C-alpha positions in Angstrom: -90.4 -222.7 -24.6 -91.3 -219.2 -25.8 -87.6 -218.0 -25.7 -86.9 -220.3 -28.7 -89.3 -218.5 -30.9 -89.1 -214.9 -29.8 -87.0 -212.8 -32.3 -88.1 -209.3 -31.5 -89.2 -207.7 -28.3 -90.5 -204.0 -28.2 -91.1 -202.5 -24.9 -90.6 -198.9 -26.0 -92.0 -195.9 -24.1 -93.8 -197.9 -21.5 -91.9 -196.3 -18.6 -91.9 -199.7 -17.1 -89.6 -199.0 -14.2 -91.6 -196.0 -13.0 -95.1 -197.4 -13.5 -94.6 -200.4 -11.3 -95.3 -199.4 -7.8 -93.1 -201.8 -6.1 -90.1 -202.1 -8.4 -87.7 -203.7 -6.0 -84.3 -205.0 -6.9 -85.6 -208.6 -7.0 -88.2 -207.8 -9.6 -85.8 -205.9 -11.7 -83.3 -208.8 -11.5 -86.1 -211.2 -12.6 -86.9 -208.9 -15.6 -83.2 -208.6 -16.7 -82.7 -212.4 -16.3 -85.8 -213.0 -18.4 -84.6 -210.6 -21.1 -81.0 -212.2 -21.1 -82.5 -215.7 -21.5 -83.9 -214.7 -24.9 -80.8 -216.0 -26.8 -82.5 -215.8 -30.3 -83.5 -212.2 -30.0 -82.7 -210.3 -33.3 -84.2 -206.9 -32.0 -84.4 -205.5 -28.5 -86.1 -202.2 -28.1 -86.1 -201.0 -24.5 -86.1 -197.1 -24.9 -87.9 -194.7 -22.7 -88.5 -196.9 -19.7 -86.7 -195.2 -16.9 -84.4 -198.2 -16.4 -81.6 -197.2 -14.1 -78.2 -198.5 -13.1 -75.6 -200.2 -15.3 -76.4 -202.2 -18.4 -76.7 -205.9 -17.1 -73.6 -207.8 -18.1 -75.9 -210.7 -19.2 -76.6 -208.7 -22.4 -73.3 -210.0 -23.7 -75.0 -213.4 -24.0 -77.5 -211.9 -26.6 -75.1 -212.7 -29.4 -77.9 -212.8 -32.1 -78.8 -209.2 -31.7 -78.9 -207.1 -34.8 -80.6 -204.1 -33.2 -80.2 -202.8 -29.6 -82.0 -199.7 -28.4 -81.5 -198.7 -24.8 -81.9 -195.0 -25.4 -83.7 -192.4 -23.2 -83.4 -194.4 -19.8 -81.3 -193.6 -16.8 -78.7 -196.2 -17.3 -75.3 -195.2 -15.8 -71.8 -196.4 -15.1 -69.3 -197.5 -17.7 -70.0 -199.3 -20.9 -67.7 -202.2 -20.5 -66.2 -203.6 -23.6 -66.8 -207.0 -22.3 -70.4 -206.3 -22.8 -70.2 -204.9 -26.3 -67.5 -207.0 -27.9 -69.5 -210.3 -28.1 -72.4 -208.6 -29.9 -70.7 -209.0 -33.3 -74.0 -209.1 -35.3 -75.3 -205.8 -34.1 -76.1 -203.4 -36.9 -77.7 -200.6 -34.7 -76.6 -199.8 -31.2 -78.5 -196.9 -29.6 -77.3 -195.9 -26.2 -78.0 -192.1 -26.2 -80.1 -190.3 -23.6 -78.6 -192.1 -20.5 -76.1 -191.1 -17.8 -73.1 -193.1 -18.8 -69.7 -192.1 -17.3 -66.1 -193.1 -17.9 -64.7 -193.9 -21.3 -65.9 -195.8 -24.2 -63.4 -197.2 -26.8 -64.3 -197.7 -30.4 -61.9 -200.7 -30.1 -64.7 -202.6 -28.5 -66.5 -202.5 -31.9 -63.5 -203.8 -33.7 -65.2 -207.1 -34.8 -68.6 -205.5 -35.6 -68.4 -205.5 -39.4 -72.2 -205.1 -39.8 -72.5 -202.0 -37.6 -74.4 -199.2 -39.3 -75.8 -197.0 -36.6 -74.2 -196.0 -33.3 -75.6 -193.4 -30.8 -74.1 -192.4 -27.5 -74.7 -189.1 -25.7 -75.1 -186.8 -24.0 -71.7 -187.3 -22.4 -71.1 -186.3 -18.8 -68.2 -184.1 -17.9 -66.3 -187.3 -16.8 -67.0 -189.2 -20.0 -65.2 -189.5 -23.2 -65.1 -191.6 -26.4 -61.7 -193.0 -27.2 -61.0 -193.0 -31.0 -57.4 -192.3 -30.9 -56.2 -195.9 -30.0 -57.8 -197.7 -32.9 -55.6 -200.6 -33.7 -56.9 -200.9 -37.3 -59.5 -199.1 -39.4 -62.9 -200.3 -38.1 -64.5 -202.9 -40.4 -67.9 -201.1 -40.5 -69.3 -198.2 -42.5 -71.6 -196.2 -40.3 -74.7 -194.6 -41.7 -75.6 -193.1 -38.4 -73.2 -191.7 -35.7 -74.5 -189.6 -32.9 -72.0 -188.5 -30.2 -73.2 -185.6 -28.1 
């Protein structure tokens, strides 16, 4: 199967969701299910595609990811720690340029010792990043931190 061999997937700036005339919920579900079945992915670049709604929870199954770029879409809702916590190999996590709401806790990155880059913003009026309740100092040394 192709999913055993695919390590990188770049679908940047294709505006995929807006260019498909009939982008029904079924087609979107098939797309996300296909992405989430790529268990050996090291890098997933999906920026600038006008994807909307919450980040699919099946992303938590992509535990080999080192680089995840979902920036500059129309993703919304909370960023659940149950989605971020299993991605312990992530080095770069780019979520900026979306419409996320609620709170994001840096505690969900507590086991991410390889994390080097993190972007989240702009934040809505009802959004905030929780850095006050860190149980321990984070195990990572960030080279890039963008919070707008």
